[in-house]
N, C-alpha and C positions, 0 to 999 in steps of 0.2 A: 504494500500500500504506500502511496506517496501523497504528500499534501499539495493541494492546488492553491494557487494564489486567489484569495477572495477579494473581490473588487472593492468593497468598502469595509473599513476596519470595524465599524459598528456591527457588522454581520457576524463576525467571528464568534461572538458570545451567544448568538441566537440561532444561527443557521448551521444545521448538522449536515455535513457532506461526506460521503465515503466514496472512494474511488478504487476500483480493482481492474486488473487486466486479466482476461482469460482467453483461452484458445478454443476456437470452434472446431468440432470434429469434421473438418472438411479441408481439402487441399486448396492451396492458392490457385485461383482460376482466372482466366481471362473473362471479362464481362460478357463478351459475345458468345461464350460457350455455355452460359447459364441457360436454364430451361426457359425462363421468361425473359423478355427483352429488358436489358439493363440500361442500354443506351437508346435514346429516341429523341428526335426533334418533334416537339409539340408546339406549334405556333398558331398565331392568329394575326390577321391584318387589322390595323387601326387606321382607317382612311380619314384624312382630313379634308380632301377636296370636297367642296360644297358642304363641309361639316357633316359628313356621313356618320362618323362615329364619335365625334366630340365637338361640342359647340364652340362658338367664338367666346373669347374673353370679353366680359361685358364692359370693360373700361380699363384704366390703368391704376386705379386705386388699390390699396393693400387688400381691401375686401374683395375686389374683382379678381386679383391674382390668387388669393386664397381659395375662392370659389372654383377657379379653373384647376388648381392643384387638387382640390377635393374630388372633382370630377375624374381626373386622371387616376387618382387613388382608387376610386370606385371601379374604374376599368381594370386596374391591377387586381382588385378583389375577384373579378370574374375570371381572370387568368388563373388565380390560385384555386378558385372553386372547381375548375376543370383540370387542375394539375398541369397546366401549360408551362412551358419554360422559355419561350421565345416571343418577344414583343416586336412585331414588324410595324413600326410607326412611320407614317408618311410625313417626312420632314421637308420635302421639296415637291409640292403638288403642281405648282405652276411657275417654274423658273423663279422660285422665291424661297423663303427659309423660315423654319420654326426655331431658329437659333440665331445667335448674334453673328452676323457675317459682314465682312468688309466688301464683298463682291456681289451679294444677292440681297434683295430687299426683304423686310419682314413680310410674312404672308398675310394676305387679306383674310384668309380663313382662320387666322389667329386673332387679329385685332379688329377686323371689319374694314380696314383701310390698308392697302398695300403701302409698306414703308413706315407705318406707325409703330414706334417703339412700344412694346408691351410693358416696359418697366422692369423687366427681369429677363433671364435667359432660360426659357422653358426646357430646352433639350438637355442642358446640363443637369437641371434638377430631375428631369424624368429619367435620365440614365442612372443617376444616383439612386432614385427610388426603385427602379427596376432591378438594379444589382443588389439592393438590400434584400430583395425577395428571391435572390438566387436565380434570376432569369436573365437572359441576354436581351440586349437592345440592338435591333437591326434597323439602321437608318435607311428608310425606303425613299428612293429618289426617282422622279420622272426626269430622265436626262434631257429630253427634247421639248416636251409640251410647254407652250408659252401662253396658251389661252384655252378657254372652253369655246363654245360656239360664239364667234365674234365677227366673222366675215361671211359674205354670201358664197355658196358653192360654185356658182357659175359666173363667168364674165369678169370684168375688171373690178378689183376689190381694193385698189390702192387707197382710195379716200377712206373707206371703212377701216382699213388696217391702220392708217395713221391716226384716225379718230380714236381707235381702241388704244393704241400705244400711248396716246396723250394722257390717258387715264392712269398710266402706270407710274411707279416711282422712278426717279431719275437713275437709280442704281440698277434697274432691271436691264439685263443684257439685251433683251429683245428691243427695248426702247432705244438703247444706244446703237443698235445695229439693225435697222428696219430692212436692210437689203439682205440679211442673212436668215430670212424666214421663208417657209413654204406653207402651203395650205393643205390641210388634211381633213377628210370627211369621216366623222365618227358615226353619225346617224343622218342619212340622206333625207329622212322624212322631215327634218327640221328646216331644210333649205339653207342651213348655215354650216360653216366649216370652222375648224380650229387652226390656230397658228402654231407651227412647230419650228424649232430651231433647225436649220438646214444641216442634216448629217454630213453633207459633202464638204462643208466649209472647215478648214483647219482651225480657224478662230473659234468655231463652236466647240470642236473637240477639246481645244485647249481650255476653254472656259469650264467645261465639265470636269476636266482633270483638275483644274485649279479649285473647283468647288469641293471635290472629293478630298484633295490634299488639305484644304483648310479644315474640313471636318475631322479628318484623322489626326491632324496636328493638335487641334483644340479640344477634342472630345474623346471620351473613353467608349466609343462605339464598338460593338462586337462584330459588326458586318455592315457593308454597303449592299443595299438590295435594290434591284431594278424589277419592274414588272414587265408587261407585254407591249409597252408603247415604244415603237420605233418609227418606221415609215408607215404610219397608220393612215390609210386612205389617201395617199399622196398621188395625184395624177402625174403621168409622165411629163406633162408640159411644165410642171412646177420647177423641175431642176434640169430641164433639157439644156439650158445654157451652160450649166456646170459640166454636164456630160459631154457636150460638144467641145468644150475647152479641153477636156481630158483626151478626147479622140484626136483633136488637132495636135496634141503633144505626143501622139504616137500610141495612145492607149488601145488595147485590143479587146477588152472585155465588152460584153453586151451591156446594154443599159441595166438589165436585171442584175447581172453579176457585179457590175460596177457599184450599184446601190448596196448590195450585200457587203462588198468590200469596204465601203465607207463605215458601216457599222462594225465590221470586223476590226478595222484599225482602232476604233474607239475601245472595243472590249479588250483587245490585246494591250492597248495602252494603259487601261485601268488596271489590268492584271499586273503589268510591270510596275506601275506606280505603287500599288498597294504592297507588292512584294518588297520593293525598295524601302518604303516607309516602315514596314514591319521590321526590317533589318536595322534601319537607322534608329527607330524609336523604341525598339524592344517590345513591339506589340504583336498581336496575333489577329489582326482584323481580317475577316473573310470577305469574299465577293460572291454574292449569290444572285441568281436571276430566276424570276418566275414568269416564264413565257406562256403563250397559248399552248394548250396541251398537245396539239397536233404539230409535229415538225413539218411533215409533208406527206401526202398520200403516196402509195407505192406505184411502181411503173405500170400497173394494170390500168391506171387512170390516165386520161389524156393530158398532154402538155398544156400549160406549164405546171399543172398541179402534180401529175405523176412524176416521181423522182426515184432514181435508183436507190434501193435500200430504205425507201419510205415505208409508211404504215399500210399494211394490207388488212382488209376486213372492215374498213371504216363504213359508216352508214351512207356516206356520200363522198364522191370525189372532190367536192367543193367545200369540205370542212375548213373552218377558219384556221389558217396555217401560218406559223411564224416564218417559215422559209419563203413561202410563195406570196402571202399577203402582206407581210410586214418586213420582208427582206432581212430577216434576222436568222442567220444560220446557227441556230442554237446547238445543233448536233456537232458542228465544227468546234464550237466553244468548249463542248465537253471533251471531244477527242483531243483537242490541243491543251486541255486542262488549264484554260484561261480563267475558269471560274472554280470556286470551291464547292458550290452546291447548285443544283438545278431543281426547281420546284414547279413542274408543269401544272397549269391550272386545268385539272381534270374535273370539270364541273357538271358533267352529264350524268344521267341515271345509270346505275349498274346494269339495268335490264335493257339497255340499248347498246348497240355494238361498240360505240367509240370508247366507252370507259375502260373496258378490259384491254382493248387494243393499246390505248395510250399508256397505261401503266406497264403492261408487259413489254412494250417496245422500248420504253425508257429504261426499264430494269435491265434489259439486255445491253443497251447502249453504254451504260456506265460500268459494266462488268470489268473491263480491262483498264479502267482509269481510276484515279484517286478522287474523282468527283463524287460527292454524296448526292443521293437522290431522295427527295421528299415529294410527297404528292399533295397538291392543293385540292381541297374539297369545298363544297358550297352548300352548307346547311340552309341558306336562304331559299333553296329550291323546294323546301317544304311549304313555302308560301303558296296560297291558293292561286295567285295570279300566274304562277307557272304550272298550273294543273296539279301541283303538289306531288312530291315523292310519297311512296308508301313507307311505313315506319321502318322496315328492315333495310331500306336502300343504302343509307350511309354506312350502316354496320357491315353490310355485304361488301361495299366498296373497300372498307378498311381490311376486312378479312382477305380480300383479294390482294391488296397491297402487302399485307403481312406474309403472304405465301411466297414472296420473293425476298431472298436474302439481301438484295441490294436496295430495297426500299427501307430507308432508315428513319421514316417519320412522316408526319402530316402537318398541314397548316389549314386553318379554317378561314374562309371569307364569309363574313367579317365578324368582328367581336360583338357588334350590336345584335347579330342573330344568335349568338350564344347567350347574350345578356337578357334578351326579351323574346320569349316564344310567341309566335303569332297564331298558333292553332294547336289542337290536341295532338296531332300526329308529330308535329315538331317538338312539342313538350316531351313526349314519350321518347322520341329519338335522341334528344339531348340528355335525358336522364340515363338512357342506355350508354351514351358516351361517357357520362360521369362514372357509371359502373365499370366500364372498360378501363378508364384511366383513374382508378380509385386510389392510386398512390403515386408519388413523384418518381421520376426516372432521371438518370444522368443524361446530360447532353452528349451527343457524339463528340469524341475527343478530337481536337484540332491537330494534335501531334503526339507521337509516342516518344518519350524521352528516356534516356538511361538514368536510373536512380542509383545513387551511391550509398544512401542511407535510408532505410525504411523506418522513419521516425514516427512515433505515435503523436497524435495532436496534443498541443498544449492548450488547455481550455481553462478560462477563468469563469467561475460560476458566481452568479449574483441572483438574489431573490428578494422580491417585495410582496406586497399583498396580492398583486394581480398577475405578476409575471415571474417566470424563471428565465434568466438571461445566460446564454452560453456564448462566450467570446472566444473565437478560434484565432490563435496567433498564426502568422504566415509560416508555412512549412514547405521547404524547398522541394521535398520529394513527393508531396501529395498533389493529386489532381482535385479531389473532392472527398466529402464524407457523407456516408449514409447515416442518418440519425433515426434511431428507433426509440419509442417512448412508451412506458406503461405506467398506469396508476397502481399504487400500493406495492405489494411484494409479489413474488412469483419467479418462475424460471423463464429463461429466454431461449427460444428455439428459432434459429435463423431460417429454417426451412419454411415456417409458416408465419414469420413475423412480417408485418407490413411497415414499409418505410414511412416514417413520420415527416421527415424533411431531408433535403439534400443541401449541403453547404459547400460552396466551391472555395478552394484555396485561392487567396488573392494576396497581392503585395502588402495590403493593409489588413489589420485585424477585422474579422467579420463578427459583428455583434448581432446575435439572433435572440429575439424576445419571443417567448412562448407563453401564451395565456395559461395561468395555473390557478387552481383553487388553493387558498392559503392554508387550509387545514388538511391538505392531502400530501402524501408522500409520492414522489415520482422517481421512476427508474429510467435513466437514459443509457443507451447502448450506441457507441460510436464505432463505425467500421470505416476504415480508410481505403480509398481507391487511389493507388499511387500513379504517378505520372507516366509509368511504363505500361499502364493498362491492367495491372494486377491488383487483386485485393489481398490485404494482409490476412493471415490466419487469426490474429489476435483482435479482440474487440475491447474497447475501453468501456467500463461500466461505472456509471456515476449514480449514486443515490442522493436525492435531495429531499430532506425531511420537511415537515410542515413549517410554515413561517409563523412563529408565535409572538413576534415583537412587532409593534407598530408605533411609529412616531407620528404624532398628530400634525396635520398640515398647518402652515402658517399663512395668515392673511394680514397684510398691513398696507398703510399709506393709501387707503381708499379715499377718493376725492371726487368732487363734481366739478364740471366746468362747461363752458360753451365751446363747441367744437367748430362752429362756423360763424361768419359775420351775421349779425342780427338783421334779418330781412323778414318783413311780414309774411307769415305763413311758412317760414323755413327754419324755425328754431330747432336746433339739435342739441341734446344734452349729452355730455361725454362723461362716462363713468370709468375711472381707472383705478389701478391698484397693483400690488405685487404679491406673488405667491411663492411658496417654497415648501418642499417636502424632503426630509432627510433620507427617506427610503427610496426616493426616486419614483414613487407611484404616479401613474397618470392622474392628473387633477382636473376636476370639473368645477366651473364657477357658474352659479345660478344667480341671476339678478331678478328679484321678484318685487314688483311695485305694490304699494298698499292700496292701489285703486285698480279696478278691472278695466278701466279705460285704456291703460297702458299694458302691453303684452309682456309676459315673462320671457326672459332671454337666457339661453344656456350656452356656455363656451366649454368645449372639450379639449383635452390634452393641452392644458394651459401650462406654460412655464415662464418664470420671471415676471416681467411686467405685462399687464393686459390693458386694453382700451376698448370700450364698447360705446358706439353712438346710438342714442335713442331719440326718436322723433317725438317732439312735444306738440300736440295739436293746440289750436287756439281755443282752448276751453278754460274755464275757471277751476283751479285746483286749490284745496285747502288742507294743509298738513299732510301732503303726499311725501312719502319717503320710500327708499329702496332697501330691501334686505339682501345683502350680498353673502352667499353661502359658498364655502369652499369645501370640497369633499375629496378624499382619496379612496373612496369605496368602502372604508371601514369607519373612519371618524370624520367629523365635519366641524367647521367653525363658522360662525356668522357674525357679520358686522352690519349695523343699521346706519344708513346715512342720516345727516341732518334733514329736517323737513324741507319740502319744496312747496313754495306758495305761488300759485298762478294769480295774476291780478284779476280783479272783477271785470265783468264784461262791459262796464260803462266806460272803460278806457278805450282809446283808439288802438288799432292793431299795432302801430309803431310804438305807442306808449307801452303796451303790454309787453312787447319784446324787450324794450329797454329796461323795464322794471324787472322782468324775468332774469335778464342778464345780471342786474345788480344783486338780486337775491342769491342767485346761484354762486356768484363770485364772492359773496360776503360770508366769511367764516366766523362772524361774531355771534350776534344774537338773532333770534328768529323775529321776523317782522311780517305783518299782514297788511297788505294794501287794500283799502276799502274804496 
């Protein structure tokens, strides 16, 4: 037995912790050799374009920023509910940014106005919160898309293009370079087209490379992620001038092959850039692409759709194809290993021909490469407007994927569809998904390293009334830890134990808070997965006894004040104070007025100073006060403010507000104005 460092000295007298090391009766094994899948990619897309999955920030105030943060945290809660481990967040929906950039403007889908500073750096904070929950953050970028439907499909569109570009921020690359745009049709029924950065222009490629370089230099992203937007619906006339210039210089490729080559140059350039930056910065950023599921139909289909080595058995020769329709040779990118993973969007029903063909074809394509294959699924298809899948559909799709050794996981489009079921079939199907993924799994390893020392984790244990905290110190030989937990006493059997959490080894300590009942004993079992892909035979066992001590929370310096200039009809009362808890318990502040006219307010997870604004309507109040209650979940303390007197209604509105301000800011005697 060895003694672990206890986080706060006050706990030593009250917190009983025992630690043992024991050996499981099983040999060291590779994760991939275990009966159930140990490594799996489980992702979901969070789309920001048109605010599909997360709304706009309502302003730049502290309250607006906090509301946006809480919405993202609720999204992460859904990821945890399904035991997902990869957040694919759209950070560049329209040639813009959800992060602080020197070369791209703030996104309109963040603030409502392109270029408007939101008052903080959302992506930096989102990455931190995602990593706290042991998930990866993949920065989803649309490399070329510069607008939604903005210009007409047919005819001259120069005037409409310039009018649209005039609405953009001056930092927008499209606005700076109006001659480097092409028109692409996404939905012909609208009569309108989108603007895309021209893939053939070297300046466009360099801007995309600069964008990726900036993100990797500044942010701890785990991957750069592209979807299926390349030459989307771009007519041959749009870039014929560029192609003719290429031909005049001696180029031999057909227009089709030339377009494919323009995208190839970009993809290979991104591969080289990320590889160099990883070496230079000591990072392990991956590059993944989620293309249309169909690369191209097989040679039994007529040209240009039928391609040697393409997919046979598709429902139609004219399936939406990345190679034919989008000029994106995704198969080449896999064979050249320019990407780390490919995530084809296989969004059709299992009971129609395409789905099985797409999965099996890609499973075969990656066999001889180092590229990992994940399959994109579409639970939104349970919605009635798509005639709705039957309940077993998605489960059968996953069973088919799991039947191939080279399929290493799945991603769901989109998180909103996991968050809110729209009908009974979808609800049952999603519950089945939760049952299937009823415990965490390890993310596929990015590299296998030689391990010189198989060290056990160094863990600091902390406990308060509501949480047990395990802090894992950096461990050079470890990749991650499987954490098992049980209440009370009992024996541990790895064969039937369910993983409680997975904690990844990082360069900084990982502090994991687990909700705990204060009067219960908990057993934690920690199994190490080492960086060479092997599990250790020994498991660290920690017993944490009930928490019998509690320090009462402290509330002080409660005060009232006017938060805004006094304007008729706009009086805001500001209540502030300071809180402290020696145990580090989560604290809740309740502000309860003595009149029902004003609403009770609750602040959660309060630390240090707090400020709350309360609207005061233009009504007469007499001896109104607020009771401020601070609770740590076990004990509470309350403070009553001095009375608040609203002036009688016979005063004018401006006089009422002036008097109100005087009363609130006067800390001496109580006064009533008549």
